[in-house]
N, C-alpha and C positions, 0 to 999 in steps of 0.2 A: 555647260553652258547651255541655260535655256537656249539647245537648241541651236545658232547663228544664221537662220532663215526665217521667213514670215510664218509665225505659228498658226496652226489651224484654229486655235481657240480665239485669236483676234478676228479671223474671218467670220467664224460662227457668231461671235458677239456683235460684229457689225451687221450681219444679216438679221440677227434678233432685234437689234436696235431699230433697223429700218422697218421691220414688221410691226414693232411696237408703235413707232411713229405713224404708220399708216392706220393702225387700229385706232389710235388716239385722234387722228385727224377725222376719221369717219365718225367717231363718237361725238366729236365737237360739232361737226356738220349736222349730225342728227339732233343734237341739243339745240343748235341754232334754228333748225326747221321747226322743232317743237315749240321753241319760244316765239317764233313768228306766228305760228298757228294760234297759240294761246293769246298773244297780243291782239291778233285780228278778232278773235272771239270777244275779248274784253272791249275792244273798240265798238264792235257791233252792239254789244250789250249796253254800253254807255250811250250810243246813239239812240237806241230804242228808249232808254230811260229819259233822255232829253226830249225826244219827240212826244212821249207820253206827258211829260211835264208841260211842254208847250201847248198840247191839246187841252190839258186841264186849266192852264192859265188863260187860254183864249175863251173857254166856256165861262169862267168866273167873271170876266168883264162884261160879257153879254148879259148875264143875270143882273149884274149891277146896273147896267144901262137900262134894262127893263124896269127895275125898281125905281131908279131915278126918274125915268120918264113918267112913270105913274104918279110919283110924288110931285113932280114939277107940274104935271097937268092939273093936279089938284091945287097946288100952292101958287104957281106962277103962270105966266103966259106962255104961249107957244114959241115965242122968240127966244126966251131964256132957255127953254128945253132944247132947242136946236143948237144954241151955243155950247151948252153942256155936252151934248152928244158929239159935237165936232171936236171939242177939247179932249174928251175921253178917247175918241178914235185916233187923234194925233198922238196921244200918249202911248196907246197900244202899238201904233206903228213904230214909234221910237224904241219901245222895249223889244219888239221883234227884231228890229235892225241890230240892236245891241246884242241880242241873243245869237243872231246869225254870225255877227262878227266874232263873238266869244267862241262859238263852235268852230269857226274857221281857225282862230288862233290855237284852240286846243288841238285841232287836227294837225296843224303845223308843228306844235310842240311835240306831239306824239310821234310824228314822222321823223323829227330831228332826233328824238330819243332812240327810235329804232335804228336810225342810221349810225348814231354814236355807238350803240351796242354792237352793231355789225362791224363797225370799224375797230372797236376794241377786240372783238373776237379774231378778226383778221390780223390785228397787230400781235395778239398772243400766239397765233399759229406761226406767224413769220419769226417771232422771237424764238420759238421752239425749234423751227427749222434751222435758224442761224446757229443755235447751240449745238444741234445735231451735226451740222456741217463742221463746226469747230472741233467737235469730238472726233469726227472722221479724219479731219486734217491732222489732229494730234496722233491718232492711230497710225496714219500713213507716215507721219514723220518718224515715229518710233520704229516702224517697220523698215523705213529707209535707212535709219541709223544701224539697225541690226544687220541689214543686208550689206551695208558699207563695211561694217566690222568683219563680217564673214569674208567679204571680198579681199580686204587687206590681209586677213590670215591666210587665205588661199594664195594670195600673191607672194607672201613671204615663204610659204611652203614651196611654191613653184620655183622661186629663186634658189632656195636651199637644194631642191632636187636637181636643178640645172648645175649647181656647183658640184654636187655629188657625181653627176654624170660626167662632167668635164674631168674631175679627178680620177674617176674610174677609167675613163678613156686614156688618160695619160699613163696610168698604171698598166693598162692592157698593152699599149704601144711599147712601153718599156719592157714588159715581159716578152712580147713578141721579138723585140730586138735581142734580148738575152737568149731566147731559145734559138734564134738564127745564129748567134755567135757560138753557142754551144755546139750546134750541129756542124758549123764550119770548123771548129776545133776538132771535132770527132773525125771529120773527113780528112783534115790536114794530117793528123797523127795516125791515120789508118786504124782507128779503133772501131769497136762494134758495140752497139747499145742493145742489150737483150733484156727480156722480161716484159711484163705488162699483159693485158688481156687481149689486145688487138695485134700483138706481135707474135710471130711464129717462134717456136722454141728452137728451131734449127739455126745455129749461129751464122753459118755461111750464107743462108738465104737472107737473114736479117742484115748482114753486111751488104749484100748486093742491093737490097731494097733501099737501105739508108743511103748508099752511094748514089743510087739513081734519083732519089727524091731530093737530095741536097745538092745536085749538080747545078740547079738553076736558082739557088737561094742567093739573096743579096749579102754582101760582105761589108756592111756599113761599120760594124764594130770590130772589124778584123784586127786592127792594130791595138785594140785595148786588152786583148787576152793573149798571153804567151805562156808556153809550157815547154820545158826541156825534158820532162820525164815521159818516156814512151810507155811506161806501165801505169798510166793515169787510171784511177778507179773512181766512178761516180755512182753514188747510191741515191735513189729517189730523185734523180735529176739535179743533184747539188754537187758542184765540183769542189774538191778539197783545196785546189790551188787558185781559186778565184773567190776572193772575199766579197767583192761587189755583187757578184752573181748570187752568192748565198744570202746576202742581206736583202736583196730585192725579192728573192723567192720567199724568204721568211716573212717579209712584209705582206706579200700577196697571200701567203697561207694564213697569217694572223687576221687579215681583213676579209678573207673569203669565207665560204661556208665551212661548216664542220665536216662536210663530206670530203674535204681535201685531205683529211687524215687517213682516208681509206684508199689512197692512190696505190696502184700496183707497184711493186718493187721493180726497179730497173737497175741494171748493172752495166757499167762501161768497162770493157776488157779489150785486150789486144787481139790481133788476128790469130797469133800463135796459140793464145789461151783458148780462143773460140774453137780452133781446130782440135785442141786437146779435149775440150768438152764435147766436141762432136764425136770423138772416138769412144766416148763412154756409152754404156748400154741404156742408161736412163734417159728420159725425154725431158722432164722438167728441170729447171735450174736448181730448185731446192734439193731434189733427189740427187742430182749430179754432185752438188756440194757435199751432201751427206755421204755419198759414195767415196768422194775424195778424202773426207775426214776419216772414214772407216779404213780406207786403204792406208792412210798415214798412220793411224793408230796400230794397224797390223804391222806396218814396217817398223814403227818404233818398238813394238814388242819383239819383233824379230831381231832388231839391233841390240836390244837389251839382252836377249837370249844369247846372241853371239858374243857380246861383251862378257857375260858371265862365263860362257865356255872358254873365252880367251883368258880370263882371270884364273880359271881352274887349270888351264894348260900352263900358265905362267907359274902357278904355285907348284905344279908338278916339277917343272924344271926350276930349281932354286939356284940358278947361276946367271943372274942378270948382269949385264954389262953396264958401264956408265952411260953408254948411248941410250940404252933402254930406260935408264933412270931419268935422264933428261927429258925424254919423250913423255914419260909418265907425269913428270912435274908440269910440263906444259899442258897436258890433257887435264890435269887436276885444276890448274889455274883457269883454263877455259871453262871448265864445268862450274867453278865458283862464280866466274863472271856471268855465265848464263843464269845461274840461280839468282844472283843479285838483280839482274835485269828482270827476271820473272817476278821477283818480289816487288820491284818498283812498279811494274805493270799492274800487278794485283792491287797495290796500294792506290794507284791512279784510278783503277776501275772502281774500288770502294769509294773513293772521293767523288767520282762521277755519279755513282749510285746515290750517294747522300745528297749531292746537289740536285739530282733529278727528283728525288723525293721531296726536297724542300720546295723546288719550283712547282711540283704538282700540288703540294699543299697550298702554296700561295695562289695558284690558279683556281683551285676549288674555293678558297676563301673569297677571292674576287668575284667568282661566279655567284656565290651566295649573296654577296653585297649587291651585285647587279640585280638579282631576283628581288631582293628586299626593296631596293630603290624603285624598281619598276612597280612593285605592289603599292608603295607609298605614292608614286605619281598617279597611278590609276585611282587610288582612294581620294587624293586631293582633287583630281579632275572630276570625280563623281560629286564631291562636295561643292565644287564650283558650279557644276551644272545645276545641282539642286538649289543653290543660292540664286542663280539666275532665274530659274523657274519661279521661285518664291518672289523675287523682285518683280517679275512680270505680273504675277497675281496681285501683288500690292499696288502696282501701277493701275491695273484695271479697277481695283476697288476704289482707289483714289479718284479716278475719273468718274466712276459711277456716283460717288458721294458728291463730287463737285457738280455733276449734272443735276442730281436731286436738289442740291442747295440752290442752284440757279432757278430751277423750276419753282421751288418754294418762295424764293425772293420775288420772282416775277408775279406769282399769284398774290403775294402780300402787297406788292405795289399796285396791282390791279384792284384789289379789295380796298386799299386806302384811297385810290382815285375814285372808285365807285362810292365809297362812304362820303368823301368830300363833296362829290357831285350831288348825292342825295341830300346831304346837309344843306347845300346851297339851294336846292329845289325847295326843301321844306322852309328854309328861311325866307325865300322869295314869296312863296305862297302865304306864309304867315304875315309878311309885311305888306305886300301889295295886292292882296285879294280885295277887289271892289264889290263883288257879289258873292258873299260867302255861301249862301244857300245853294246857288247853282254850281259853284266850283268845288265844294267840299267832297261830294261822292267821287267825282272823276279823279281829283288829285290824290285822294287817299288810295284809290284803287291803283293808280299808276305808280305811286311810291311803293305800295306793297308789292306790286308786280316786279318792279325793278329790283327791290330788295331780295325777293325770292330768286330772280334770275342770277343775281350776284352770288347768293348762297349756293345755288346749284353749280355754278362755275367753280 
């Protein structure tokens, strides 16, 4: 999953978009300034042309007046020439006033056109800024949604971890109570727990230390565990006479680390057995047990040897009584019972071995399934993350295309409005121009200038 925080690509895209907007704003301002300069130059040029036209038109009536004065002096009287001069001067004054008014109207029209162009440019800039702010708002909304999603996931994970902590705390308390009960039982029955890395190999010292440490332990579960056998034996901290204790410890071992399989072996024995072990020359428990087995094998061999000697002696004396016959029969029956029990124990051992092999095979199969499922989950998670990243990229492309579409639509609307305005100006000048000669150069130049500015935009 792209990710579940604010991606760095979105922040960089926002910064890039802001830089692009600043650059475009500066370019638009520069174009506006250039357009103003060009329009001022055109206005100055038009004014100069109008002034030159006014000067030429004022010279022509003076020449006409002189010619008319000469002709009237020849043809008519002085009074008629004075009336003609006054009428011509009044006409010239009316024409100059009309030209001045026309120039004022043209200046007003040009000023209004400039203000309209400026307002259009400002409107376009404001539209672009609004679109940019909308895009930023959309980006922030997406970022907020992703952050909210990450927050919910973390919240669920935290709740799950809290549940795990509570469960493990209960298990730990239960295990502590079980250990306290075990130690209490050991103290009550006068047993000794030997073995382990931190325990001394001397059984008597172990007994003294265990008695001293368990003197102040609580006996909350005292009534739950009872045992009448004084020869109780506990291997790896598991009691054979306590099913609840063994089940709880097996659960703890299953849910704990794998290092729990490497716990040191611990044996629970009686004080007499501890004293006997203390009499041996070996120091470690394994060596003491090996020594006892070796001594037992030697004694068995000695017994067999003595029995063989006894049989030889009996064969020598071939006068057995009925009493000896009955004893031999009982010995043979006991030997057969012992053999039968040994055979049963061997069969049980074989069954246990087979069950152990089957359980180990099942455990290995389950471990392989767990590894396979973990690999599948990792692969699916990677695929989901890639899909989320691709979705983010597609969203960014979509926003970019929408932004470009809005820009093109705004430009198209501006061009349509400019075209309609220019068409209205052309129609107005074509319909209502009263002085075509004086208006034609100025209007054509302003229309061309407005068209060029719209094309540049």
